[in-house]
C-alpha positions as CSV (number, residue, x, y, z in Angstrom):
1,M,-58.4,-29.1,-11.2
2,E,-55.6,-28.7,-8.6
3,E,-58.3,-28.0,-5.9
4,L,-59.3,-31.7,-6.1
5,Y,-55.9,-32.6,-4.6
6,T,-55.4,-30.0,-1.9
7,I,-56.4,-32.3,0.9
8,P,-53.9,-35.1,0.3
9,V,-51.1,-32.5,-0.4
10,N,-51.9,-30.6,2.8
11,D,-52.1,-33.9,4.7
12,A,-48.6,-34.9,3.5
13,F,-47.1,-31.5,4.5
14,D,-48.7,-32.0,8.0
15,L,-46.7,-35.2,8.6
16,D,-43.5,-35.3,10.5
17,T,-41.4,-36.6,7.6
18,E,-38.1,-35.9,5.8
19,C,-40.0,-35.7,2.5
20,P,-43.7,-34.9,2.2
21,V,-43.6,-35.6,-1.5
22,C,-42.3,-39.2,-0.8
23,A,-45.3,-39.5,1.6
24,M,-47.7,-38.5,-1.2
25,R,-46.2,-41.0,-3.6
26,K,-46.3,-43.8,-0.9
27,A,-50.0,-43.1,-0.3
28,L,-50.7,-43.3,-4.0
29,E,-48.7,-46.5,-4.2
30,T,-50.7,-48.1,-1.4
31,D,-54.0,-47.0,-3.1
32,A,-52.8,-48.3,-6.5
33,V,-51.9,-51.7,-5.0
34,E,-55.2,-52.0,-3.2
35,F,-57.1,-51.0,-6.4
36,T,-55.2,-53.5,-8.5
37,M,-55.8,-56.4,-6.0
38,G,-59.4,-55.4,-5.3
39,P,-62.5,-56.4,-7.3
40,S,-61.1,-54.3,-10.2
41,Y,-58.8,-57.1,-11.3
42,M,-61.9,-58.9,-12.8
43,E,-63.0,-55.8,-14.8
44,D,-62.3,-56.2,-18.6
45,D,-60.6,-52.8,-19.0
46,V,-58.2,-53.3,-16.1
47,R,-57.4,-56.9,-17.3
48,M,-56.7,-55.7,-20.8
49,E,-54.1,-53.2,-19.4
50,T,-52.5,-55.7,-17.0
51,D,-52.3,-58.3,-19.7
52,R,-50.6,-55.8,-22.0
53,I,-48.1,-54.1,-19.7
54,G,-47.7,-56.3,-16.6
55,F,-45.9,-55.1,-13.5
56,C,-42.5,-53.9,-12.5
57,S,-40.4,-56.0,-10.1
58,N,-41.0,-53.7,-7.2
59,H,-44.8,-53.6,-7.5
60,V,-45.3,-57.3,-8.2
61,K,-43.7,-57.9,-4.8
62,L,-46.1,-55.6,-3.2
63,L,-49.0,-57.2,-5.0
64,Y,-47.9,-60.6,-3.7
65,Q,-47.7,-59.2,-0.2
66,N,-51.3,-58.1,-0.5
67,Q,-52.4,-61.7,0.1
68,N,-54.9,-61.9,-2.8
69,R,-52.9,-64.7,-4.3
70,L,-55.8,-65.9,-6.6
71,G,-56.2,-62.4,-8.1
72,L,-52.5,-62.0,-8.8
73,A,-52.4,-65.6,-10.2
74,L,-55.2,-64.8,-12.6
75,M,-53.7,-61.6,-13.8
76,L,-50.2,-63.2,-14.3
77,L,-51.8,-66.1,-16.1
78,T,-53.5,-64.0,-18.8
79,H,-50.5,-61.7,-18.9
80,M,-48.3,-64.7,-19.6
81,D,-50.6,-65.9,-22.3
82,R,-50.5,-62.5,-24.0
83,T,-46.8,-62.3,-23.7
84,R,-46.3,-65.8,-25.1
85,K,-48.6,-65.1,-28.0
86,D,-46.8,-61.8,-28.9
87,L,-43.3,-63.4,-28.6
88,M,-44.3,-66.4,-30.8
89,K,-45.4,-64.0,-33.5
90,L,-42.3,-61.8,-33.2
91,S,-39.8,-64.6,-33.0
92,A,-41.3,-66.3,-36.0
93,A,-40.4,-63.3,-38.1
94,G,-36.7,-63.8,-37.2
95,A,-34.2,-61.4,-35.6
96,K,-35.2,-58.4,-37.6
97,P,-34.5,-54.9,-36.2
98,A,-37.4,-53.1,-34.5
99,G,-36.9,-50.1,-36.7
100,G,-36.7,-46.4,-35.8
101,L,-34.4,-43.6,-36.6
102,F,-31.2,-42.5,-34.8
103,K,-30.6,-45.9,-33.1
104,K,-27.0,-46.4,-32.0
105,K,-27.5,-50.1,-32.3
106,E,-30.1,-52.1,-34.1
107,V,-32.3,-54.1,-31.7
108,S,-34.3,-57.1,-32.7
109,A,-38.1,-56.8,-32.4
110,V,-38.0,-59.5,-29.7
111,K,-35.5,-57.6,-27.6
112,A,-37.4,-54.3,-28.1
113,Y,-40.6,-56.1,-27.0
114,T,-39.0,-57.5,-23.8
115,D,-37.3,-54.2,-23.0
116,K,-40.6,-52.4,-23.3
117,L,-42.4,-55.0,-21.1
118,E,-39.7,-54.8,-18.4
119,S,-40.0,-51.1,-18.2
120,S,-43.8,-51.0,-18.0
121,C,-46.1,-51.4,-15.0
122,F,-49.8,-51.0,-14.4
123,V,-49.3,-49.8,-10.9
124,C,-46.6,-47.3,-11.8
125,D,-48.8,-45.9,-14.5
126,R,-51.7,-45.5,-12.1
127,I,-49.4,-43.7,-9.6
128,N,-47.9,-41.4,-12.1
129,R,-51.2,-40.2,-13.5
130,I,-52.1,-38.7,-10.2
131,F,-48.7,-37.8,-8.9
132,G,-48.3,-35.2,-11.6
133,R,-51.4,-33.5,-10.4
134,Y,-50.1,-33.5,-6.8
135,I,-46.9,-31.7,-8.0
136,A,-49.1,-29.1,-9.8
137,T,-51.1,-28.7,-6.6
138,I,-48.0,-27.9,-4.6
139,F,-47.3,-24.9,-6.8
140,H,-51.0,-24.0,-6.9
141,L,-51.1,-23.8,-3.1
142,Y,-47.8,-22.0,-2.9
143,Q,-49.3,-19.2,-5.0
144,K,-52.8,-19.2,-3.4
145,D,-52.7,-20.4,0.2
146,K,-50.7,-18.5,2.8
147,D,-51.2,-21.3,5.4
148,F,-49.6,-23.8,2.9
149,V,-46.7,-21.5,2.3
150,Q,-46.0,-21.6,6.1
151,K,-46.2,-25.4,6.1
152,F,-43.8,-25.5,3.2
153,R,-41.3,-23.2,5.0
154,N,-41.6,-25.2,8.2
155,S,-41.2,-28.6,6.6
156,K,-38.2,-30.8,7.1
157,G,-37.3,-30.5,3.4
158,F,-37.3,-33.2,0.7
159,C,-35.4,-36.1,-0.6
160,L,-32.8,-35.5,-3.2
161,S,-35.0,-36.6,-6.1
162,H,-38.0,-34.6,-5.2
163,Y,-35.9,-31.5,-4.4
164,G,-34.7,-31.7,-8.0
165,L,-38.2,-32.2,-9.3
166,L,-39.6,-29.2,-7.5
167,Y,-36.6,-27.1,-8.5
168,E,-37.2,-27.9,-12.2
169,E,-41.0,-27.8,-12.2
170,A,-41.0,-24.3,-10.6
171,G,-40.2,-22.9,-14.0
172,V,-43.2,-24.6,-15.5
173,Y,-45.8,-23.6,-12.9
174,L,-44.5,-20.3,-11.4
175,G,-43.1,-18.3,-14.3
176,G,-41.5,-15.1,-13.0
177,R,-41.9,-16.3,-9.4
178,A,-39.8,-19.4,-10.0
179,D,-36.5,-17.8,-8.8
180,D,-38.1,-16.8,-5.4
181,F,-39.5,-20.2,-4.9
182,R,-36.1,-21.8,-5.8
183,T,-34.3,-19.6,-3.3
184,E,-36.7,-20.7,-0.6
185,L,-36.6,-24.3,-1.7
186,N,-32.7,-24.3,-1.6
187,R,-32.7,-22.9,1.9
188,I,-35.2,-25.5,3.2
189,Y,-33.5,-28.4,1.4
190,L,-29.9,-27.5,2.3
191,E,-30.6,-26.6,6.0
192,N,-32.4,-29.8,6.5
193,L,-29.9,-31.9,4.6
194,K,-27.2,-30.5,7.0
195,R,-29.5,-31.3,10.0
196,V,-29.8,-34.9,8.9
197,R,-26.1,-35.1,8.0
198,D,-25.1,-33.9,11.4
199,D,-27.4,-36.4,13.1
200,L,-25.8,-39.1,11.0
201,E,-22.3,-38.0,11.9
202,W,-23.2,-38.3,15.6
203,F,-24.7,-41.7,14.9
204,T,-21.3,-42.8,13.6
205,D,-19.5,-41.2,16.5
206,K,-21.5,-43.2,18.9
207,F,-19.7,-46.3,17.7
208,D,-16.4,-44.8,18.9
209,Y,-15.5,-45.8,22.5
210,R,-14.8,-42.2,23.3
211,Y,-18.5,-41.3,23.0
212,V,-20.1,-44.5,24.3
213,N,-21.4,-42.7,27.4
214,E,-22.6,-39.7,25.5
215,P,-26.4,-39.3,24.8
216,W,-27.7,-40.3,21.3
217,K,-29.3,-36.9,20.9
218,N,-31.4,-37.1,17.7
219,S,-29.3,-39.7,16.0
220,K,-30.9,-43.1,16.7
221,D,-32.9,-43.1,13.5
222,A,-30.4,-40.9,11.5
223,L,-29.4,-43.7,9.2
224,I,-33.1,-44.4,8.3
225,R,-33.7,-40.7,7.7
226,S,-30.5,-40.3,5.7
227,I,-31.6,-43.2,3.3
228,L,-34.9,-41.4,2.8
229,K,-33.2,-38.1,2.2
230,M,-30.7,-39.4,-0.3
231,N,-32.4,-42.3,-1.9
232,S,-36.2,-41.7,-1.5
233,V,-36.5,-45.1,0.2
234,E,-38.3,-45.9,3.4
235,V,-36.7,-48.6,5.5
236,E,-37.8,-50.0,8.8
237,E,-35.7,-50.7,11.8
238,K,-35.1,-54.4,12.2
239,K,-36.7,-55.5,15.5
240,A,-34.6,-57.6,17.8
241,E,-36.0,-61.1,18.2
């Protein structure tokens, strides 16, 4: 099955980016938002899911920015109707605990429902279903494709989160080769983290009058790249008006 995903994984590692895994996830997010706001929002199976689980705060903003305001309004309308109906039923039963073993604190059925709804998202679910296969494909290519191994070695590393993910998942997918992979991963990650860190230091130095006439070197976008490296977040430079 991993062969189905080799193209998007290779494409991500061909990019000039501080984290190709972030690039993969960003592409999946764009596709998931476009799918959700396309004709699919009128399909019964999609609508049943969006009514049931809704959207996280991050993705509802992206859905709004998609400009299909009618589609989003219709999905939120039926999602609100479903939520209202469920809460009327739960609240009528009183503040009874939701049940379950080993709970440190009893939580009412209403609070358990709202907590679950706040942590669920149709777009997130769609992303995560495919993202897991992308991660599996990285390890598949690492074992089978010499060209990919070279891309991996020549990459600019990964963000903190995806470095940790690859480090952990190596044991699942590589078995006895996991230690070799982790050694290489550590080298790639730590060398590139230092590279970005040094660029960021020079960025801060440039605000010192002693360095005002010195060249920026590779530091003008160091803050943006550092945010991606440490927080897996892409930010855009604010354009001067």
